[in-house]
N, C-alpha and C positions, 0 to 999 in steps of 0.2 A: 941761591936764585932762583926769582919766579920767570916763568912765561907767560908772554902777553902775547895773545892772538889778535891780529885781526877779525872783524867780523866775519868777513870771507874765508880765513884761513878756519874758525871754527865751523862754518856752516860745511867746508869741506873736509872735514874728519867729520862730521856728524854722517855726512854723503857716504864716506868711505866704512864708516861703524855699520851704517845701514846694510851696505851690500856684505858684508864679512858676516853681520848675522842670517843674512837669507843664505848663507854658506856659498858663498861666490868670491873666490881668489879675485882680488880687484887688479892683481900683476901678476898673470898666468904668463910671462915671455917664456918663462922654459916650457910652456907646454906647446906652442907653436912656433918653431921655427921658419921664418921668412924663407918665400921663396920666389918672390917678384913686389916690384917695385909700382909704386904709379903710374910712369913713365911705359913700361911694359906693357902695363895692362892697356893702355889706351892707344898703344902701336900694337901689340897681338890678340888684340879683345878676341876671342872667342865664346859665343853664346854655351854654358853650362860646364863649362874649366872650373875648376875649382884653384884657386890660390890662397897663400899664406900672407897677408900684408899686416904691418901694424905700420903707426904711427899716432898724430894726436889729433884727437876730436875737438874740432874747431866750431861747428856747429852742429844742432839738429832741429829738426822740425816735425811736430807728430801730430797726425791729422787721422785722430779715429785708428782704425786698422793699417792704415799707410803711415811709416816714418820717413823723413830723408835725413841725410845728416852727411855732414861732409868731413874727409878725413885729410891730412897733411903728412905726409913723409919723406922722408930727406932728398927727392926730386920732386915733389909736386902733390898736388890737391885731385883727389876724387871723389865723387858722390856717390853716396850709398842708400840704399833701397832698402828697404823690411819691411815685408807685408807680418804683420801680427799673426796670423793664421798659419803661416808657413816655419815661423819659428819659437811658436809655444803654440803645441800641436794639443788635442783635447781642449775641453772647457776651461781647465785652470790659466787662467792667463794673470795669474799676480804677478808672477816675472817681468813679463811685457810691461803691465800698468804701473808696477812701483818703480823699476829701473830705468826703461828707455825714457 
């Protein structure tokens, strides 16, 4: 039995392999036990508070050093902001530029 993949499935598998080639586990759920849902963040927001969330990445917008994304969990959606210089310290921005 041969497996016929759509173009979209082929692209997704290629992207998955690129992450693995960079040494990134694309499914690290066991490393991050979720402790907060989107509605809890909205209701009890505290600047600087660290939370662990999980969800589906619904959209992303890359704007140079800044990126925005929208993630959806079991209870709602939340907008995320990423600053390249904060998540990729030093001069090497390869992971940010290739993966985001």
